[in-house]
Residue frames as a rotation matrix with the C-alpha (Angstrom) as fourth column:
MET 1
-0.601 -0.267 -0.753 147.16
0.031 0.934 -0.356 105.10
0.798 -0.237 -0.553 101.35
ARG 2
-0.968 0.248 0.031 145.39
-0.059 -0.110 -0.992 106.41
-0.243 -0.963 0.121 104.47
ALA 3
-0.303 0.908 -0.288 142.16
-0.937 -0.339 -0.085 106.86
-0.175 0.244 0.954 102.53
ILE 4
-0.098 0.195 -0.976 142.24
-0.504 0.836 0.218 103.23
0.858 0.513 0.016 101.37
THR 5
-0.840 -0.263 -0.475 142.94
0.250 0.589 -0.768 102.00
0.482 -0.764 -0.429 104.90
LEU 6
-0.810 0.582 0.065 140.11
-0.429 -0.514 -0.743 104.14
-0.399 -0.630 0.666 106.28
VAL 7
-0.058 0.808 -0.586 137.68
-0.969 0.095 0.227 102.80
0.240 0.581 0.778 103.68
MET 8
-0.305 -0.108 -0.946 138.71
-0.138 0.988 -0.069 99.22
0.942 0.110 -0.316 104.45
VAL 9
-0.982 -0.044 -0.181 138.24
0.173 0.147 -0.974 99.74
0.069 -0.988 -0.137 108.21
LEU 10
-0.539 0.839 -0.077 134.84
-0.743 -0.516 -0.426 101.32
-0.397 -0.172 0.901 107.65
PHE 11
-0.043 0.491 -0.870 133.80
-0.783 0.525 0.335 98.46
0.621 0.695 0.362 105.34
GLN 12
-0.608 -0.268 -0.747 134.94
0.150 0.885 -0.440 95.83
0.779 -0.380 -0.498 107.83
THR 13
-0.962 0.271 0.023 133.10
-0.102 -0.281 -0.954 97.60
-0.252 -0.921 0.298 110.69
THR 14
-0.256 0.912 -0.321 129.92
-0.954 -0.292 -0.070 97.86
-0.158 0.288 0.945 108.65
PHE 15
-0.141 0.140 -0.980 130.20
-0.496 0.847 0.192 94.22
0.857 0.513 -0.050 107.57
ALA 16
-0.864 -0.234 -0.446 130.75
0.248 0.574 -0.780 93.03
0.438 -0.785 -0.438 111.17
PHE 17
-0.762 0.643 0.078 127.75
-0.493 -0.499 -0.712 95.12
-0.419 -0.582 0.697 112.31
SER 18
-0.021 0.796 -0.605 125.51
-0.965 0.143 0.221 93.55
0.262 0.589 0.765 109.67
GLN 19
-0.342 -0.160 -0.926 126.68
-0.089 0.986 -0.137 90.06
0.935 0.036 -0.352 110.72
THR 20
-0.997 0.025 -0.075 125.97
0.076 0.041 -0.996 90.86
-0.022 -0.999 -0.043 114.38
LYS 21
-0.418 0.900 -0.126 122.49
-0.853 -0.436 -0.288 91.96
-0.314 -0.013 0.949 113.33
LYS 22
-0.039 0.349 -0.936 122.05
-0.664 0.691 0.285 88.64
0.747 0.633 0.205 111.50
ILE 23
-0.807 -0.277 -0.521 122.99
0.191 0.713 -0.675 86.75
0.558 -0.644 -0.523 114.69
VAL 24
-0.860 0.510 0.032 120.40
-0.253 -0.372 -0.893 88.69
-0.443 -0.776 0.449 116.69
ASN 25
-0.175 0.833 -0.525 117.74
-0.984 -0.131 0.122 88.19
0.033 0.538 0.843 114.00
LEU 26
-0.274 0.011 -0.962 118.36
-0.296 0.951 0.095 84.42
0.915 0.310 -0.257 113.90
LEU 27
-0.944 -0.107 -0.311 118.27
0.253 0.368 -0.895 84.11
0.211 -0.924 -0.320 117.70
ASN 28
-0.668 0.741 -0.060 115.01
-0.529 -0.531 -0.662 86.10
-0.523 -0.411 0.747 117.87
LYS 29
-0.127 0.606 -0.786 113.46
-0.882 0.294 0.369 84.02
0.454 0.740 0.497 115.08
GLU 30
-0.491 -0.135 -0.861 114.28
0.100 0.973 -0.210 80.83
0.866 -0.189 -0.464 116.98
LEU 31
-0.984 0.153 -0.087 112.98
0.060 -0.169 -0.984 82.37
-0.165 -0.974 0.157 120.20
ALA 32
-0.382 0.890 -0.247 109.65
-0.915 -0.402 -0.034 83.16
-0.130 0.213 0.968 118.48
LYS 33
-0.131 0.261 -0.956 109.42
-0.432 0.853 0.293 79.46
0.892 0.452 0.001 117.52
GLU 34
-0.828 -0.246 -0.504 110.05
0.313 0.544 -0.779 78.47
0.466 -0.802 -0.373 121.15
ILE 35
-0.802 0.596 0.039 107.28
-0.450 -0.561 -0.695 80.78
-0.392 -0.575 0.718 122.37
HIS 36
-0.092 0.772 -0.629 104.95
-0.930 0.158 0.331 79.16
0.355 0.615 0.704 119.81
HIS 37
-0.366 -0.131 -0.921 105.92
-0.034 0.991 -0.128 75.67
0.930 -0.015 -0.367 121.06
GLN 38
-0.990 -0.042 0.132 105.03
-0.129 -0.062 -0.990 76.72
0.050 -0.997 0.056 124.64
LYS 39
-0.294 0.956 -0.010 101.35
-0.950 -0.293 -0.105 76.74
-0.103 -0.021 0.994 123.62
ASP 40
-0.107 0.180 -0.978 101.50
-0.435 0.876 0.209 73.01
0.894 0.448 -0.016 122.85
ALA 41
0.751 0.479 0.455 100.07
-0.618 0.269 0.739 70.81
0.231 -0.836 0.498 125.61
ASN 42
0.874 -0.438 -0.209 103.08
0.451 0.892 0.016 68.46
0.180 -0.108 0.978 125.24
TYR 43
0.332 -0.773 0.540 105.63
-0.211 -0.619 -0.757 71.24
0.919 0.137 -0.369 125.82
CYS 44
0.743 -0.062 -0.667 107.89
0.584 0.548 0.599 70.09
0.328 -0.834 0.443 128.65
GLY 45
-0.360 -0.913 0.189 110.35
0.688 -0.397 -0.608 72.99
0.630 -0.089 0.771 128.94
ASP 46
-0.509 0.120 -0.852 110.27
0.669 -0.567 -0.480 76.00
-0.541 -0.815 0.208 131.24
LYS 47
0.303 0.657 0.690 107.58
0.898 -0.440 0.025 78.50
0.320 0.612 -0.723 130.21
PHE 48
-0.401 -0.483 -0.779 108.55
0.651 -0.748 0.129 82.15
-0.645 -0.455 0.614 130.08
ASP 49
0.822 0.541 0.176 107.60
0.533 -0.623 -0.572 85.49
-0.200 0.565 -0.801 128.60
ILE 50
-0.173 -0.879 0.445 110.00
0.935 -0.288 -0.206 87.76
0.309 0.380 0.872 126.76
VAL 51
0.484 0.199 -0.852 110.61
0.553 -0.825 0.121 91.11
-0.679 -0.530 -0.509 128.43
HIS 52
0.415 -0.429 -0.803 113.37
-0.724 -0.690 -0.006 92.16
-0.551 0.584 -0.597 125.99
HIS 53
0.999 -0.038 0.019 114.34
0.040 0.735 -0.677 90.12
0.012 0.677 0.735 122.93
PHE 54
0.241 -0.968 0.071 117.93
0.867 0.247 0.433 89.31
-0.436 -0.043 0.899 122.11
SER 55
0.981 -0.031 0.192 119.84
0.069 -0.868 -0.492 92.48
0.182 0.495 -0.849 121.36
VAL 56
0.117 -0.985 -0.128 123.42
0.990 0.125 -0.057 93.63
0.072 -0.120 0.990 121.02
LYS 57
0.988 0.148 0.051 124.54
0.142 -0.984 0.103 96.98
0.066 -0.095 -0.993 122.37
ASP 58
0.181 -0.958 0.223 127.87
0.307 -0.161 -0.938 98.72
0.934 0.238 0.265 122.15
SER 59
0.969 0.031 -0.246 129.67
0.247 -0.216 0.945 99.21
-0.023 -0.976 -0.217 125.42
LEU 60
0.417 -0.859 0.295 132.90
-0.342 -0.449 -0.825 100.98
0.842 0.244 -0.481 126.25
PHE 61
0.829 -0.260 -0.495 135.33
0.546 0.568 0.616 99.17
0.121 -0.781 0.613 128.54
ARG 62
0.521 -0.672 0.526 137.93
-0.406 -0.737 -0.540 101.41
0.751 0.067 -0.657 130.18
MET 63
0.837 -0.333 -0.434 140.89
0.547 0.532 0.647 100.40
0.015 -0.778 0.628 132.27
ILE 64
0.730 -0.682 0.053 144.01
-0.682 -0.720 0.127 102.01
-0.048 -0.129 -0.990 133.63
VAL 65
0.788 -0.576 -0.216 147.22
0.457 0.783 -0.423 100.32
0.413 0.235 0.880 132.51
ILE 66
0.803 -0.576 0.152 150.23
-0.534 -0.583 0.612 100.86
-0.264 -0.572 -0.776 134.71
LYS 67
0.640 -0.694 -0.331 153.65
0.082 0.490 -0.868 100.09
0.764 0.528 0.370 133.30
THR 68
0.922 -0.345 0.175 156.15
-0.221 -0.098 0.970 99.09
-0.318 -0.933 -0.166 135.97
ASN 69
0.151 -0.956 -0.250 159.91
-0.957 -0.079 -0.278 98.92
0.246 0.282 -0.927 135.93
PRO 70
0.673 0.165 -0.721 160.88
-0.196 0.980 0.041 95.22
0.713 0.113 0.692 135.66
VAL 71
-0.328 -0.867 -0.375 163.79
0.319 0.272 -0.908 95.66
0.889 -0.417 0.188 138.07
THR 72
-0.970 -0.115 0.212 162.37
-0.129 -0.494 -0.860 97.97
0.204 -0.862 0.465 140.75
TYR 73
-0.472 0.876 -0.102 158.70
0.846 0.482 0.226 97.20
0.247 0.020 -0.969 140.19
GLN 74
-0.515 0.257 -0.818 158.01
0.279 -0.852 -0.443 100.90
-0.811 -0.456 0.367 140.55
PRO 75
0.505 0.768 0.394 155.31
0.689 -0.084 -0.720 102.47
-0.520 0.635 -0.571 138.37
GLU 76
-0.648 -0.762 -0.023 156.79
0.542 -0.482 0.688 104.31
-0.535 0.433 0.725 135.40
GLU 77
-0.906 0.380 -0.189 153.77
-0.400 -0.616 0.678 105.21
0.141 0.690 0.710 133.32
ASP 78
-0.520 0.806 0.284 150.02
0.467 0.546 -0.696 104.89
-0.715 -0.230 -0.660 133.44
ARG 79
-0.884 0.308 -0.353 147.38
-0.468 -0.567 0.677 105.46
0.008 0.764 0.645 130.82
ILE 80
-0.083 0.935 0.346 143.75
-0.438 0.278 -0.855 104.81
-0.895 -0.223 0.386 130.16
VAL 81
-0.981 -0.138 -0.139 142.97
-0.189 0.478 0.858 102.15
-0.052 0.867 -0.495 127.59
GLN 82
-0.147 0.981 0.125 139.48
-0.586 0.015 -0.810 101.73
-0.797 -0.193 0.572 126.23
THR 83
-0.991 -0.096 0.092 137.96
-0.002 0.702 0.712 99.00
-0.133 0.705 -0.696 124.13
ASN 84
-0.243 0.948 -0.206 134.61
-0.968 -0.223 0.112 98.82
0.061 0.227 0.972 122.41
THR 85
-0.954 0.018 0.298 132.68
-0.029 0.988 -0.154 95.68
-0.297 -0.155 -0.942 123.24
LYS 86
-0.396 0.873 -0.283 129.42
-0.636 -0.038 0.771 94.26
0.662 0.486 0.571 121.97
ILE 87
-0.860 0.157 0.485 127.12
-0.387 0.416 -0.822 92.97
-0.331 -0.896 -0.298 124.70
LEU 88
-0.539 0.712 -0.449 124.49
-0.094 0.479 0.873 90.33
0.837 0.513 -0.192 123.85
SER 89
-0.913 0.268 0.306 121.52
-0.328 -0.038 -0.944 90.37
-0.242 -0.963 0.122 126.20
ILE 90
-0.389 0.883 -0.263 118.08
0.061 0.310 0.949 88.92
0.919 0.353 -0.174 126.72
GLU 91
-0.878 0.197 0.436 115.53
-0.471 -0.198 -0.860 89.43
-0.083 -0.960 0.266 129.50
ILE 92
-0.455 0.731 -0.508 112.73
0.055 0.592 0.804 87.01
0.889 0.338 -0.309 130.29
ARG 93
-0.294 0.479 0.827 109.97
-0.947 -0.265 -0.183 86.64
0.132 -0.837 0.531 132.90
LYS 94
-0.515 0.072 -0.854 109.41
-0.053 0.992 0.115 83.27
0.855 0.105 -0.507 134.58
LYS 95
0.583 0.735 0.347 107.18
-0.529 0.019 0.848 81.81
0.617 -0.678 0.399 137.25
ASN 96
-0.608 -0.701 0.373 108.81
-0.729 0.307 -0.612 80.69
0.314 -0.644 -0.698 140.48
ASN 97
-0.133 0.585 -0.800 107.38
-0.156 0.785 0.600 77.20
0.979 0.205 -0.013 141.02
TYR 98
-0.733 -0.230 -0.641 107.92
0.537 0.383 -0.752 77.33
0.418 -0.895 -0.158 144.80
ASP 99
-0.612 0.490 -0.621 105.62
0.443 -0.438 -0.782 80.23
-0.655 -0.754 0.051 145.63
ASN 100
0.120 0.685 0.719 103.88
0.978 0.044 -0.206 81.02
-0.173 0.728 -0.664 142.28
SER 101
0.496 -0.054 -0.867 105.46
0.013 -0.997 0.070 84.49
-0.868 -0.046 -0.494 142.14
PHE 102
0.854 -0.228 0.467 107.16
0.493 0.073 -0.867 85.84
0.164 0.971 0.175 139.04
TYR 103
0.341 -0.795 -0.501 110.69
0.137 -0.485 0.864 87.08
-0.930 -0.363 -0.056 138.50
THR 104
0.961 -0.147 -0.233 112.67
-0.264 -0.251 -0.931 88.55
0.078 0.957 -0.280 135.61
GLU 105
0.406 -0.880 0.245 116.07
0.380 0.407 0.830 87.31
-0.831 -0.244 0.500 134.57
LYS 106
0.918 -0.215 -0.334 118.47
-0.396 -0.561 -0.727 89.24
-0.031 0.799 -0.600 132.36
GLN 107
0.483 -0.809 0.334 121.61
0.629 0.587 0.510 87.64
-0.608 -0.036 0.793 130.90
GLU 108
0.895 -0.298 -0.332 124.48
-0.431 -0.771 -0.470 89.66
-0.116 0.564 -0.818 129.42
ILE 109
0.441 -0.795 0.417 127.69
0.546 0.606 0.579 88.51
-0.713 -0.027 0.701 127.68
ASP 110
0.152 -0.528 -0.835 130.44
-0.688 -0.663 0.294 90.23
-0.710 0.530 -0.464 125.72
LEU 111
0.918 0.298 -0.262 130.47
-0.389 0.548 -0.740 88.54
-0.077 0.781 0.619 122.30
HIS 112
0.170 -0.946 -0.276 134.27
-0.754 0.055 -0.654 88.20
0.634 0.320 -0.704 122.49
ARG 113
-0.514 -0.411 0.753 133.94
-0.850 0.365 -0.380 85.93
-0.118 -0.835 -0.537 125.53
ILE 114
0.639 0.727 0.250 131.73
-0.635 0.682 -0.362 83.30
-0.434 0.072 0.898 123.91
LYS 115
-0.451 -0.871 0.195 133.69
-0.657 0.472 0.588 80.09
-0.604 0.137 -0.785 123.18
ALA 116
-0.992 0.111 -0.056 131.13
0.054 0.793 0.606 77.61
0.112 0.599 -0.793 121.83
ILE 117
-0.137 0.988 0.068 127.51
-0.980 -0.145 0.134 76.77
0.142 -0.048 0.989 121.23
ALA 118
-0.963 -0.192 -0.190 126.23
-0.153 0.967 -0.204 73.51
0.223 -0.167 -0.960 122.72
LYS 119
-0.003 0.998 0.064 123.00
-0.798 -0.041 0.601 71.65
0.603 -0.050 0.796 123.51
ASP 120
-0.880 -0.034 -0.473 122.06
0.233 0.838 -0.493 69.48
0.413 -0.545 -0.730 126.47
ILE 121
-0.131 0.950 -0.282 118.27
0.929 0.019 -0.369 69.85
-0.346 -0.311 -0.885 126.75
HIS 122
0.786 0.351 -0.509 118.72
0.215 -0.927 -0.308 73.63
-0.580 0.133 -0.804 126.28
ILE 123
0.410 -0.673 0.616 120.84
0.746 -0.142 -0.651 75.39
0.525 0.726 0.444 123.67
MET 124
0.873 -0.176 -0.454 123.50
0.245 -0.648 0.721 77.56
-0.421 -0.741 -0.523 125.32
PHE 125
0.581 -0.799 0.156 126.68
-0.238 -0.350 -0.906 79.47
0.778 0.489 -0.393 124.72
GLU 126
0.629 -0.552 -0.548 129.70
0.775 0.395 0.493 78.20
-0.056 -0.734 0.676 126.63
THR 127
0.806 -0.270 0.526 131.79
-0.097 -0.938 -0.333 81.17
0.584 0.217 -0.782 127.69
GLU 128
-0.388 -0.920 0.047 134.90
-0.015 -0.045 -0.999 82.13
0.922 -0.388 0.003 129.58
GLU 129
-0.374 0.188 -0.908 134.68
0.872 0.406 -0.275 81.67
0.317 -0.894 -0.316 133.33
ASN 130
-0.147 0.442 -0.885 132.26
0.743 -0.541 -0.394 84.13
-0.653 -0.716 -0.249 134.99
ALA 131
-0.953 -0.268 0.145 131.72
0.289 -0.644 0.708 85.98
-0.097 0.716 0.691 131.70
VAL 132
-0.302 0.925 0.232 127.90
0.436 -0.083 0.896 85.92
0.848 0.372 -0.378 131.88
THR 133
-0.981 0.129 0.144 126.18
-0.191 -0.535 -0.823 88.39
-0.029 -0.835 0.550 134.19
ILE 134
-0.392 0.895 -0.211 122.74
0.548 0.411 0.728 87.20
0.739 0.170 -0.652 135.30
THR 135
-0.947 0.164 0.277 120.53
-0.308 -0.716 -0.626 89.72
0.095 -0.678 0.729 137.04
SER 136
-0.462 0.824 -0.327 117.37
0.678 0.566 0.469 88.33
0.572 -0.005 -0.820 138.68
MET 137
-0.857 0.296 0.421 114.63
-0.454 -0.822 -0.344 90.61
0.244 -0.486 0.839 140.00
ALA 138
-0.762 0.612 -0.211 111.94
0.646 0.694 -0.317 89.06
-0.048 -0.378 -0.924 142.19
GLN 139
-0.021 0.878 0.479 108.37
0.664 -0.346 0.663 90.31
0.747 0.332 -0.576 142.15
ASN 140
0.724 0.288 -0.627 108.98
0.688 -0.374 0.622 91.90
-0.055 -0.882 -0.469 145.58
GLY 141
0.918 -0.368 0.148 111.89
-0.299 -0.887 -0.352 93.95
0.260 0.279 -0.924 144.16
GLU 142
0.545 -0.758 0.357 114.69
-0.202 0.294 0.934 91.80
-0.813 -0.582 0.007 145.54
LYS 143
0.802 -0.343 -0.488 117.62
-0.551 -0.112 -0.827 91.87
0.229 0.933 -0.279 143.12
LYS 144
0.536 -0.675 0.507 120.34
0.010 0.606 0.795 89.23
-0.844 -0.421 0.332 142.78
ILE 145
0.645 -0.443 -0.623 123.38
-0.748 -0.197 -0.634 89.32
0.158 0.875 -0.458 140.49
ARG 146
0.482 -0.531 0.696 125.48
-0.082 0.764 0.640 86.28
-0.872 -0.366 0.325 139.79
LYS 147
-0.055 -0.622 -0.781 128.12
-0.963 -0.173 0.205 85.18
-0.263 0.764 -0.590 137.30
SER 148
0.595 0.244 0.766 128.18
-0.086 0.967 -0.241 82.07
-0.799 0.077 0.596 135.12
ASP 149
-0.602 -0.766 -0.226 130.01
-0.391 0.036 0.920 80.44
-0.696 0.642 -0.322 132.25
LEU 150
-0.667 0.487 0.564 126.77
0.726 0.593 0.348 79.48
-0.165 0.642 -0.749 130.44
PHE 151
-0.723 0.519 -0.457 124.48
-0.529 -0.840 -0.118 81.84
-0.445 0.156 0.882 128.51
PHE 152
-0.520 0.602 0.606 121.16
0.517 0.787 -0.338 80.08
-0.680 0.138 -0.720 127.98
LEU 153
-0.983 0.163 -0.086 119.29
-0.160 -0.524 0.837 80.82
0.091 0.836 0.541 124.76
TYR 154
-0.410 0.873 0.264 115.97
-0.484 0.037 -0.874 79.50
-0.773 -0.487 0.407 126.14
LEU 155
0.099 0.370 -0.923 115.64
-0.964 0.264 0.002 77.13
0.245 0.890 0.384 123.18
SER 156
-0.672 -0.347 0.654 114.72
-0.569 0.807 -0.157 73.54
-0.474 -0.478 -0.740 124.00
ALA 157
0.251 0.934 0.256 111.57
-0.514 0.352 -0.782 72.47
-0.820 0.065 0.568 122.13
GLU 158
0.702 0.040 -0.711 113.00
-0.702 0.209 -0.681 71.68
0.122 0.977 0.175 118.70
LYS 159
0.428 -0.557 0.711 114.86
-0.078 0.761 0.643 68.41
-0.900 -0.331 0.283 118.27
HIS 160
0.186 -0.445 0.876 117.34
0.861 0.503 0.073 67.38
-0.473 0.741 0.477 115.59
ASN 161
0.962 0.235 0.140 118.38
0.272 -0.874 -0.403 71.00
0.028 0.425 -0.905 115.03
GLU 162
0.254 -0.954 -0.158 122.14
0.651 0.048 0.757 70.72
-0.715 -0.295 0.633 114.86
TYR 163
0.034 -0.157 0.987 121.94
0.925 -0.369 -0.090 72.78
0.378 0.916 0.133 111.66
LEU 164
0.895 0.362 0.259 121.21
0.232 -0.876 0.423 75.75
0.380 -0.318 -0.868 113.93
ALA 165
0.624 -0.752 -0.214 124.59
0.236 -0.080 0.969 75.37
-0.745 -0.655 0.127 115.66
ASP 166
-0.145 -0.691 0.708 126.33
0.926 0.157 0.342 75.25
-0.347 0.706 0.617 112.28
GLU 167
0.342 0.369 0.864 124.52
0.706 -0.707 0.023 78.42
0.620 0.603 -0.503 111.16
ILE 168
0.998 0.047 -0.035 125.34
0.058 -0.703 0.709 80.30
0.009 -0.710 -0.704 114.37
VAL 169
0.295 -0.955 0.026 129.02
0.517 0.183 0.836 79.24
-0.804 -0.233 0.547 114.23
LYS 170
-0.141 -0.317 0.938 129.16
0.986 -0.128 0.104 80.52
0.087 0.940 0.330 110.65
LEU 171
0.649 0.461 0.605 127.53
0.430 -0.879 0.207 83.86
0.628 0.126 -0.768 111.52
PHE 172
0.890 -0.377 -0.257 129.85
0.118 -0.355 0.927 84.38
-0.440 -0.856 -0.272 114.51
LYS 173
0.000 -0.936 0.352 132.88
0.785 0.218 0.579 83.70
-0.619 0.277 0.735 112.33
LYS 174
0.010 0.072 0.997 131.71
0.871 -0.491 0.027 86.23
0.492 0.868 -0.067 109.72
ALA 175
0.854 0.358 0.378 131.21
0.130 -0.849 0.512 88.78
0.504 -0.388 -0.772 112.49
ALA 176
-0.010 -0.984 0.180 134.82
-0.273 -0.170 -0.947 88.22
0.962 -0.059 -0.267 113.64
TYR 177
0.009 0.039 0.999 133.85
-0.995 0.099 0.005 86.28
-0.099 -0.994 0.039 116.78
PRO 178
-0.227 -0.094 -0.969 135.00
-0.526 0.849 0.041 82.73
0.819 0.519 -0.243 116.03
ILE 179
-0.025 0.258 0.966 133.32
-0.929 0.351 -0.118 80.10
-0.369 -0.900 0.231 118.20
GLU 180
-0.910 -0.311 -0.273 133.20
-0.383 0.884 0.268 76.31
0.158 0.348 -0.924 118.13
LYS 181
0.252 0.948 -0.197 130.34
-0.694 0.318 0.646 73.86
0.675 -0.026 0.738 118.08
GLY 182
-0.590 -0.415 0.692 130.34
-0.802 0.398 -0.446 71.91
-0.090 -0.819 -0.567 121.33
SER 183
-0.937 0.289 0.196 128.40
0.261 0.953 -0.156 68.78
-0.232 -0.095 -0.968 122.30
TRP 184
-0.556 0.804 -0.210 124.92
-0.809 -0.465 0.359 68.54
0.191 0.370 0.909 120.81
HIS 185
-0.954 0.273 -0.122 122.45
0.296 0.920 -0.257 66.24
0.042 -0.281 -0.959 122.56
ASP 186
-0.350 0.918 0.188 118.68
-0.467 -0.345 0.815 66.15
0.812 0.198 0.549 122.15
């Protein structure tokens, strides 16, 4: 019985990994289209260069859990709990329109914390509150870190592409990260 359970867990893990890879491949394919659209004279979105394409890395989240007595509220037991997470990230380089300098911006999100995909000029993931970590590095080395509930995919050029949301929702579901399709406006 244990052997069957182990085989099923390994199969599910391998299947989820391949689905995660499909998500990354689709996002990078769409990003390549966006870069191509930037060369068009009529392109009206923000221009950027890719420093690091979309990728997913495994991360280990550790926390100490303290069990307390419900009557005395005194600690009774503590233990370390760890969870594997998958972090989606992308890093781009943009021009600062105020002083013509450049800066890099890296976004990171745990796939479990993505709630929906939506479009309002840009395509984005809607996430739990403060789930996205955005690290900006100015040309002079100044670093800023902020949190957000939107993970921008840097996709805005294509119109009438709601099929993309449907495909991403389907891939996330197969990878065991169910998300919804939010508002979609061109």
